[in-house]
PLY file of the C-alpha trace (Angstrom):
ply
format ascii 1.0
element vertex 174
property float x
property float y
property float z
element edge 173
property int vertex1
property int vertex2
end_header
14.95 -12.25 -4.44
11.52 -13.94 -3.82
10.04 -10.89 -2.89
11.45 -9.19 -6.11
10.62 -12.15 -8.02
6.93 -11.92 -7.17
6.45 -8.88 -8.06
7.48 -9.71 -11.66
5.91 -13.24 -12.04
2.79 -12.92 -14.27
0.07 -12.28 -12.68
-2.85 -15.01 -12.46
-6.50 -15.35 -12.73
-8.51 -14.44 -9.46
-7.90 -17.06 -6.58
-8.78 -17.31 -2.89
-5.62 -15.39 -1.27
-4.51 -15.38 2.59
-3.04 -11.14 2.48
-0.99 -11.99 5.01
2.16 -13.32 3.20
1.75 -11.09 0.02
1.46 -8.13 2.62
4.96 -9.18 4.16
6.36 -10.23 1.06
6.33 -6.13 0.09
7.24 -5.15 3.24
10.35 -7.02 3.68
11.18 -5.74 -0.65
10.35 -2.00 0.76
12.23 -2.79 4.53
15.32 -3.65 2.34
15.11 -0.38 0.00
14.25 1.65 2.45
15.96 1.19 6.23
17.60 3.90 5.79
13.78 6.38 5.36
12.15 5.02 8.37
11.26 1.93 10.26
8.48 -0.52 9.52
5.92 -1.74 12.05
3.82 -5.04 11.00
0.47 -5.74 12.79
-1.13 -7.81 10.22
-4.58 -9.69 12.32
-3.80 -13.56 11.97
-7.54 -14.46 11.77
-7.58 -12.22 8.45
-10.09 -13.76 6.26
-9.07 -14.98 2.32
-9.86 -12.71 -0.50
-11.14 -13.49 -4.10
-7.77 -11.60 -6.02
-4.79 -11.36 -8.37
-2.12 -11.91 -5.68
0.75 -10.02 -7.36
-1.60 -7.16 -7.76
-2.08 -7.13 -3.85
1.67 -6.86 -4.47
2.22 -4.42 -6.45
-0.50 -2.13 -5.16
1.25 -2.64 -1.56
4.58 -1.57 -3.08
3.05 1.34 -4.56
1.97 2.24 -1.66
5.28 1.88 0.72
7.05 3.64 -1.88
4.82 6.35 -1.64
5.01 6.73 2.34
8.92 6.57 1.78
9.47 8.99 -0.32
6.92 11.34 2.22
9.17 10.75 4.62
11.81 11.28 2.33
10.58 15.21 1.77
9.84 14.80 5.45
13.52 14.23 6.59
15.04 17.18 5.63
13.80 18.46 8.96
14.46 16.21 11.37
16.48 14.02 12.08
15.47 11.40 13.23
13.54 8.34 11.21
10.26 7.95 9.57
7.49 5.18 10.93
5.47 3.11 8.77
2.57 0.73 10.10
1.02 -1.70 7.81
-1.70 -3.22 9.41
-4.61 -5.69 8.07
-7.55 -6.73 9.77
-11.47 -7.86 8.98
-14.39 -4.91 9.72
-17.99 -6.75 8.71
-17.45 -8.34 4.95
-14.14 -7.01 3.60
-10.55 -6.79 4.27
-8.57 -3.60 5.59
-5.47 -3.28 4.46
-3.76 0.19 5.92
-0.72 2.27 5.39
-0.45 4.95 7.68
3.20 7.39 7.92
4.46 10.29 9.51
5.99 11.75 6.16
4.76 15.08 5.00
0.77 15.09 4.27
-0.46 16.48 1.17
-2.88 20.05 0.66
-6.18 19.40 -0.49
-5.48 20.38 -3.55
-3.39 17.43 -4.50
-5.57 14.84 -2.71
-7.71 16.25 -5.39
-6.16 15.32 -7.57
-3.69 12.02 -6.99
-6.32 9.89 -9.53
-5.14 12.05 -12.07
-3.25 10.27 -13.99
0.54 11.47 -15.16
-0.05 13.78 -11.90
2.49 14.13 -9.80
3.99 16.18 -6.81
7.65 14.95 -7.60
10.45 16.35 -9.70
11.03 16.20 -13.08
12.33 12.43 -13.16
11.23 11.07 -10.52
7.60 10.10 -10.23
5.50 9.53 -13.11
2.11 10.01 -11.77
0.75 6.69 -12.89
1.53 5.15 -9.09
-1.81 6.12 -7.88
-4.05 5.58 -10.68
-2.68 2.07 -11.37
-3.43 1.16 -7.56
-6.94 2.29 -7.51
-7.56 0.57 -11.10
-5.84 -2.83 -9.11
-8.25 -2.26 -6.25
-11.50 -1.73 -7.88
-10.37 -5.10 -10.37
-10.64 -7.05 -7.31
-14.37 -5.50 -6.24
-12.44 -3.29 -3.74
-12.34 0.87 -3.05
-9.18 2.41 -2.55
-8.52 5.82 -0.40
-6.35 8.56 1.72
-7.04 10.32 4.46
-4.08 12.92 4.77
-3.27 15.87 6.99
-0.16 18.50 5.44
2.81 18.19 8.04
1.51 15.05 10.03
0.93 12.30 7.08
-0.41 9.78 4.68
-2.88 7.25 5.86
-3.95 4.63 2.33
-6.56 2.02 3.26
-7.73 -0.49 0.96
-10.69 -2.14 2.02
-11.54 -6.27 -0.50
-14.57 -7.92 -0.05
-14.61 -11.72 1.39
-16.03 -14.20 -0.74
-18.24 -17.05 0.50
-15.83 -19.11 -1.85
-12.47 -18.44 -0.22
-11.38 -20.34 2.96
-11.25 -19.02 6.26
-7.60 -19.11 8.33
-7.73 -22.45 10.90
0 1
1 2
2 3
3 4
4 5
5 6
6 7
7 8
8 9
9 10
10 11
11 12
12 13
13 14
14 15
15 16
16 17
17 18
18 19
19 20
20 21
21 22
22 23
23 24
24 25
25 26
26 27
27 28
28 29
29 30
30 31
31 32
32 33
33 34
34 35
35 36
36 37
37 38
38 39
39 40
40 41
41 42
42 43
43 44
44 45
45 46
46 47
47 48
48 49
49 50
50 51
51 52
52 53
53 54
54 55
55 56
56 57
57 58
58 59
59 60
60 61
61 62
62 63
63 64
64 65
65 66
66 67
67 68
68 69
69 70
70 71
71 72
72 73
73 74
74 75
75 76
76 77
77 78
78 79
79 80
80 81
81 82
82 83
83 84
84 85
85 86
86 87
87 88
88 89
89 90
90 91
91 92
92 93
93 94
94 95
95 96
96 97
97 98
98 99
99 100
100 101
101 102
102 103
103 104
104 105
105 106
106 107
107 108
108 109
109 110
110 111
111 112
112 113
113 114
114 115
115 116
116 117
117 118
118 119
119 120
120 121
121 122
122 123
123 124
124 125
125 126
126 127
127 128
128 129
129 130
130 131
131 132
132 133
133 134
134 135
135 136
136 137
137 138
138 139
139 140
140 141
141 142
142 143
143 144
144 145
145 146
146 147
147 148
148 149
149 150
150 151
151 152
152 153
153 154
154 155
155 156
156 157
157 158
158 159
159 160
160 161
161 162
162 163
163 164
164 165
165 166
166 167
167 168
168 169
169 170
170 171
171 172
172 173
């Protein structure tokens, strides 16, 4: 309930935030919805520096990326009987925080990858997707001064990465 409440609360101004609890909340919401499709493995850096962002927006970004991962696994799952696997990682690299989400789903062709940020482009059947998820993710990440990218290989899965800058004003974990 708390995870869903965080998704629907009004977005506050930018604040210094520890992203690990934000990500844990998003994964808990996703795990409840997609437990029959995939197992979730969280590898969160306990020394992750804080970043200046809108935590609720980052929560939405992670939920969207997890939804895409679970849907890609569901598409790939038709030919296999085992659960898929989603790995969520955080780490500190140089002056940024990296969030990555990897799945062993169906993956994307180069032609699909070239269009993923086109609003309303979707590979899902009519009524299943709007084609607004990844353009929204990219916009929210860029608003926080970050970058978003995807690596994918057909039949092997996808890795989504969000990089957010560490600010001097943000407190560092003890």
